[in-house]
N, C-alpha and C positions, 0 to 999 in steps of 0.2 A: 580794091583801090577806089572804085566809084563810091562805095558805101562810106569808106573812111573820108573821102573828100567832102561828101555832103555833110557828114557829122562834124568835121573840123570847121567848116564855114558856119554852120548853125551854132556850134559851141562858142565861137568867137562873138557872134552876134548876141548870144545869151549872156556871155561874160560881161559885155558892156551894159546890157540891160540890168543885170543883177547889181553891178557896181553903182549905176546911176539911180536905180530904184524905179525905173519905168521902162516901157518898151522903147528901145533906142533904135532910131533909123539913121545909119551913118551918112555923112556927107560924101561927096564924090571921091575925094582922095582917100578917106578911110575905108570907103566902100571897096575900092580896088585892093587895098591892103588886106582886107578880110577875104576878098575873093581869091587872091593869089596864095593864101595860106597852104593849100594842098601842094603847090609847086615847091614850097619849102619842105613840107612834111613827107610827101610820098618818097622822094629819093632817100631820105633818112630811114624811113620804114623798110624800104627795099634793102638798104645796106645792113640793117639789123636783122634781116631774115624773117620779117613778119609775114611775108607772102609765100614763104617756103614751108612754114609749119602747117601740118594737117590739123584743121580746126577740131575735128572729131577727137583727136588725141592730145589736145593742148595741155601743157603741164606747167609747173611752177617756173621752170627755166624759161619757157616761152613768155610767160606773163612778165617776168623780170625784164626780158628783152623789150617788151612793149613799153613798160614804164620808162626804161632807159631811153628808148627812141623818142617817146613823147616829151621827156624832159629836155632832150637836146633840141627838139623842134621848137618847144615853147620858148627856150632861151634865145634861139636864133631869131624867131619871129619878133620877140621883144626888142632885140638889138636892131633889127631892120626897121621896126616901127619908130624907134627913137632917132635912128640915123636919118629917116625920111623927114624928120622934123615936122611931123604932123601934129598939130595941136589937139589936145583933148584925149590923150591916151593916159589914163591913170595907171600908175605902176601896179596897183592891185589887180588890174585886169589880167596882167601876165600870170599872176598866181592863180586867179580864178580859172583862166583858160587852161592852165596846166592841170589843175584838179579835175575840171569837167571833162577834159580830153581823156584823162586816164579812166575816169568812170565810164564814159561812153564807149571808147575804143575797146577796153577790156570787157566791159559788160556785153557789148555786141557779140564778141567771140564766145563768151561763156554761155550766152543765150543760145547761140547756134549750136555749140557743143552739146548743151543739154537737150535741145530739140532733136538733134541727130541721134543722140544716145537713146532717148525715149522711143524714137521710131524704131531703132534697131532692137531694143528690148521687146517691143510689142511684136516685132516680126519673128523673134527667136522663141517660138512657143515650145520648142523641144529642149530648151536649156534645163539642165538638172539642178535642182536645189541642193546645195552642199553646205556643210559646216566645216570651217577651218579651225583645226585644233592647234592653238598656239597663236597668240596675239603679239608676238615679238616682231623683230625686223623682217624675218622670213615670211611670217603670216601676213604682215601688212603689204609686202611686195607682191605676194601671191594674190591677195585680194584685188589689188590694182590690175594685175594681169588678167584675172578672171572676169573683172567688170567689163573688159573689152572683148571677151571671148564670146563665141556663139555656142559653147558647150556647157558652161557651168554658171550658176547664179549663186554667189555667196550670200547666205541669209543670216549667218551668225558666226561669231567667233566663240571659241571655248578656251578658257585659260585658267590655270591654277592660281594666278596672282589675284589676291583680294583687292588690290589697288585698281585693277582694270575692270573688275566685274561691274556691270551696269553702265560702263562708259561706252562711247561710240568711236569707232575707227573707220574713217571713210564711209560714214553713214551706216555702218554695220555694227550692231550692238554686241557687246561681250557678255557671255554667260558663264556660269560655273559648270564644272564637269557634271554635277548632279542634274543639270537641266537637259542633258543630251536626249534622254528618252522622250521627254515632252516635246522638245524641238523637232525630233524626227516625226512624231505624230502630227504636230500642228502644221508643219511646213512640207510634209511629205518628202523628207530628205532622202536622197538616194545614195549619197556618198559622203564620207568623212575624209578630209584631207589633212594629214599630219604635217604640220609646218614647224617642226622642232628639230632641225638638222644638227644642232649642237648637243642634243641629249645623248646620254650614254646608251649603249645597247640594252643595259638592264632597265633603264627608265622607259625606253621604247617598248620593251617586252611587257612591262607592267601596264602601260597604256593600252597595248594591243589586247592583253588579257581582259582588261576592263571593257573594251569596245566589242569583244567577240560576241557578246550576247545580243547586240543590236543588229537588226536585219538590214544592214547597209554594207556597201562595198567600201573598203578602206584602202586609200592610197597614201603614199608618203613622198615627201621631198627627200632627195639623197642627202648624204652627210655633208658637213661643212667643207671637207677637202674636195668633194666633187663639185661644189658650187663656187669654189674660190676663184675660178677663172672667168666667171660671167654672171650676168643677172639671172634671177629666177625666171623661168619660163614654164608655161603650162606643160610643155612636153617633158619637163624634168620629173613630173609626177610619175611614180611607178607603183606597181603592186607591192604589197607588203612582202618583204623577203623572208626566207626561212631563217636567215640569221636573226632577224627581229623576233621571230617566233621562239627561237631557242634561248635568246637572251644571254648568250655567252659573251663575256668581256674578254677581248684579246689582251695578252700581256706583251709589253714591249720586248722585242728580241734583243739578245746579246750580240751586238755587232761584231765583237771579236770572234765569237763562235761561228757566226754566219760567214765571215770572210776567211776563216782559217784554211779551209780546203779548196777555196775558190778564187780569191782575189789574186790576179796575176798568174793563175795556173791554167793548164789545159784540162778541160773537163769533158767527159763523155756521158751522155744520158741514153740508156737503152729504153725503147718504148717511148721515144721522145714526142710522138704525136698523140699519146694518150692523155687522159684528163690530168693525171698526176705528173706524168713526164713533161707535158708541155708547160705546166706551171713551174716545174723545177728549172726548165730552160729559161723561162722569163726571169726568174729570180737570180739565176746564175749570171746572166748578162748584166743585170742591174747591180750585182755585187763585184763587177770588174774582172771577170775571167778573161784571160788573154785569148783563149780559143775555146769554142764550144762545138763539140761533135754531136750531131743529131743522128742517132742510130735507130732506124725504124724499119719494120718489115712491110708496113702498109705504104704504098706509093702515095696515095691520096693524103693520108695523115702526115707524111713527111713533107709533101708539097705545101700543105696548109700551114704547118708550124714554121717552115723555112720562109714562106712568103711573109708571115707575120713578123719574123725576127730579123730578116735580112737588112732592114733599114736602121736597126739599132746599132749602137757602137759596139765594136768587137767583131772578131772573125768567127763566122758561123759556117760549118761544113756539114751539109746533109749527106748522110751515107745510107743507102738502101742495103739491108742485109738481115739475115736471121740470126738470132742469138745461138742457134745450134751450129752455125758455121764458125767454128773456132779459129780456123785459119784466117778468115776475113777479119775477125775480131782482133787477132794478134797483129795482123798487118796494119789495121787502123791505129791500134794503140802504139805500135812502134813508129809508124810514119809520123804521127803527130805528137809523140812523146806524152801520151796521156798520163796525168798524175792522179786524177780522181774519177771514179765511175759511180754513177747513181743508176742502179739496176731496177728500172721500173717496168720492164717488159714482162708481161704475164697475161695468161688467160684468167679472167677473174669472175666471169658470170657463172654462178653455181649451176643452174640447170643446163647451160650450154656445155660446160666441161663434163657434167654428168653424162651427157649424151655422146661425148667425144673423149672418153677417158684416155685413150692412147695419146692423142695430141696434147691433152692437158699435162700428162706425165712428161711427154717429150719437151714441151715448151717450158713448163714451170720448174721441172726438176733438172732435166739434162741441159736445158738452156742456161739455167743458173750455174750448173757445174762447169759448162764450157766457157761461160763468161769469167768465172772465177779462175779457171786454169789459164785463160788468155791474159788475165790481169797479172797472175803470178809470173808467167813466162815473159811478160813485157815489163815487169818490174813497176807496175802501177802501185802507187803508195797507199791509196785509200779506196775501199770498195764498200758501198752502202746498199743493202738490199731493202727494197720497199716491200714490207710484208703486210699481213692482214689479221684482224681479230678472228677470222674464220680458221686460222691455223691452230687455234687453241681448242683442244678436245674436239677435233673436227667430226662432222657427221656426213661430210660429202667429199668427193674426190678432189675438188679444187682446194679445200682447206688442207687435206692430207698432202697434196703436192706442195703447197706453200710451207707447211711445217717441215717437209722433207728438205726443201731448199734451205730453210733455216739451219737444219741439222748439218747440211753439207758445209755451209760457211762456218759454223761453229767448229766442225772437225778440222777444216782447212786452217782456221786461225791457230789451232794448236799444233798443226802438222808443219807449218812453215812460218817464216818471219819476214818474208819479202813484202807482202801486202797486208794492210790492216783492214780486216773484215769486221763489219758490224751489221746488225739487223734493226730496223725500226718498224714497230708493229702498231697499227691503229685501225679504227673502224671505218664506217662509211663517211665519204665526203659528199658535200652538197653539190647537186647539179653535175655529178660525174655521169659519164655515158652509162645508161642502164639504170640510173638512180630512180627511185619512186617519185621524187619531187617533180621533175619535168613531166613524168607520166601522169601524175595527179592533175597538174595544171592543164594538160591537154584534154584529159577526160572531163574536167569541169567545163572547159570551153565548149566541148561537144555535147554538154548536157547530161553527162554521166552514162552509165554508172562508174563510180570509182571502184576498181578491183583491188581487193586486199586478200592476201592468202590466209590470214588468221587474225581474229580480233585482239588476241593477246600478244601479238608479235612486237618485239622491242628492238631498237637499234641505237647505236651510238652515232652521233653526227658531228662533223666539224667542217668548216669551210676549207676549200682546197688551198688558198694562199696560206692560211694559218697552219694547216697540216704540213705543207712543204717547208715553211720557215722552221718548224720544229724538227722535221726530218734532217734538214741541213745542220741545225745546231746539235742534234743528237749524234750524227755521224762525226762531228768534230770533237766530241767528248770521248770517242771510243779509243781504247787501247788495243782491242782485238778480241773478237768473239762475243761481244755483248749483245744482248737482246734488249733494246730500248722500247719502252711502252709509253705512248702519249696519253696524257690526261684528257679523256674525251668528255669529261663532265658526266652528267646523269643520262642514262638511257632514255630514249623517247618512245612512247607507244605510237606506233604508226597509225593506229585507228584514231587516236586523239589528234594527231597531226592532220589527218584527212578531214576530220570534223572542223578544225580550226581553219583550214584552207577554204572549205565550203562557206563557213560563216563570214570570213573576211572578204569573200567575193560577193557579199550581199545576198547570199542564197541560204537555203535551209536544207537540212538532211531529211530525205524521205525515208520513213520507217513505219513500223506498226503504230507508233504513237502519233506520227505526223504523216498520214498517207498522202496529203496534198503538198508535201515538200518538193524541193527542186531536184536534188541530186541523191541518188541511192548509193549506198556503200555495199557492194556485193562481195561476200566472203567466198573465195574460190577453193580454199584448202592449200596446205603447204605443198610446195613443189618438191621434186626429188632432191633430197639432200639438204633441204632448208631447215634451219633451226629457229625456234621461237626466240631464244635469247642468245646473244653473243657475249663472249668473255675476252679479256685482254691478256690475262696471265694464266699460266699453268701453275696451280698451287698459290700460296700466299707469300712466297719469299720475294718481296719487292723492296728495292733500296732506292732512296732518294738520290738525286744528282744535283749539280749546281744550278740546274734550271727547275723552277717550281712545277712545270708542266711536263717534265720528262722524268721517267722512272726507269730503273734497271731491274729486269727480271732475272732471278737466279734459277735457271732451269737445267734439267738433266740433258746431256748430249751423248753422242756416240763418238768413238775414236775413228780416225780416218781408215784404219785397217778394217774395222767392222763395216764401215760404209762401202769400201771398195768392193767387198764381196757382194753386198746387197745390190750395188749399182750394176754389177755384171749380170746378176740374176734378172734384174729389171730390164736390162738391155735385151736379153734373150727373150723374155716374155713379150717385149715390144716387137721384136723381129718376127715372132710367131703369131702376133696379134692375139695373144692368149690373155683375155680379159680377166678370167678367173685367177690366173697366176698373178697378174698385176695387182688385183684386189688383195690377195693374200700377202704379197710383199709389202704393200702400203700399210696393211694392218700390223705387220711385223715391225716395220721401221718406225711407225708412229703409234706408240702404245695407246695413246688416247683416242685413236681413230675408231669410232663406232658407227659404221655405215647405217644411215637411216632407211635405206631402201636397197633393193637388189641391184644387180648390174644393169644399167640403163643404156649402155653404149649402143649406138645405132648399128655398129658392125658386129656386135656380140651375137654369137650363135651358140645356143645351148647344145 
């Protein structure tokens, strides 16, 4: 206020001098009118919020408020001057006063802002030089945010648009993508920030592929939908996601298929606290189920998913229980009149099931059998089994148990007509519990090494939400006994995935060719029962469905009469803890089962 008062008095004196063409010294009456100008201006400035704005972060909106406040002050001062009937006030003085006041009041704030910013930049010696890829609206907003941060210093924009190249945005020059390598070397760039939230996943994938060879850390702004509710902030920056690395484009779901077995119905999910089960629960509530039953054996997992969902619209009922407790399953189904079951409960970690074969058989085979019987006895209309690509020509106990579960539902679909059974089979999902992706991230943060079982190993990958959407749609297409297979795209080499993750973290692979690298990739050898390559279908008999990413596999099955005999034999072997007999029965019931290793069960005694 003091600075503005001094400026306003001097500006008025200068306005008279400029108008008259010489240094003007006002008479007593005019002298007091000039002297009281701050009494008119300061209350107006206060009302327009000029002294609430933080000068360091002053923006266009504040500058406009300053101009508006000065305009009102200049007008009022002119009116007061004329009303005072003081001779010798040329009308042009009011205009000159207005213009000079804008220049000085605004200029003072810009000078202070510039000085404070320069001081801050000199103090921030640890700021990282970064390139912003994308000079659109998101890139410009990000540049403004970074200019005020103590972490990053934007030194260049990179954009594909020829119209923008060599232009400047917020004093930062725009370069072509081909200049990235030289920019990194010249400015010692440490990170590249992708500011293209509206780009398709395929486009982002292509950009990431092109950036992988550069020794910089790559971060990205989230998609448009995630930014819709607020302005871009530095904390929005995230590491490149595996979805970006895969480059898969999602296909819009068929809302009729999604809602068919869920909207307005009572739905139960077994294994509700798992990676797949919990996402099924989220989507079921969003699709308008009248009731959702969370059936889970793990108390902690059940607590977590119930806590997450209980604030959402819809009735959610957490039920602790084992899928082998058929009586409890039937009681739940009957009490809540369950209409649809998604059976996601299973032991799925290959090495763990290999070391605990009996429990794997009990949970994956008999748990599925008892769930299916409970559904039939309770007149549940729809039952969908979540299966795995490891069920195809399995080399491990887990895969064999999941194929056995499929056979059980195929047989029951032919044996009765109360419940509509179907199976949905797919490969790995990203960031599920036990997935290699979070493990690799952790190992990179710890400085390595990344542990990989085999350099040639390949896996299919899909995001959890995408997989669940397709599971729900596939189940809705079933008439009974179908094995649906999801289009997982192309298989991904896990070694290549590890290399990409290292490079995009701004690090290099340490190997014989580069002994000074940052992260080593250690090959540990295949674990018990692990395959190099996964398959999704047995044979080549696959039919299309009404959904382009869902196929129907035509595969051999057993009759219920044949299975009943085998189940009885398996139950006896379980009771006797006879691992050799269990292995023989699994080989018999699953013709494609070719164990990759001997019996590894912890309780097995030769």
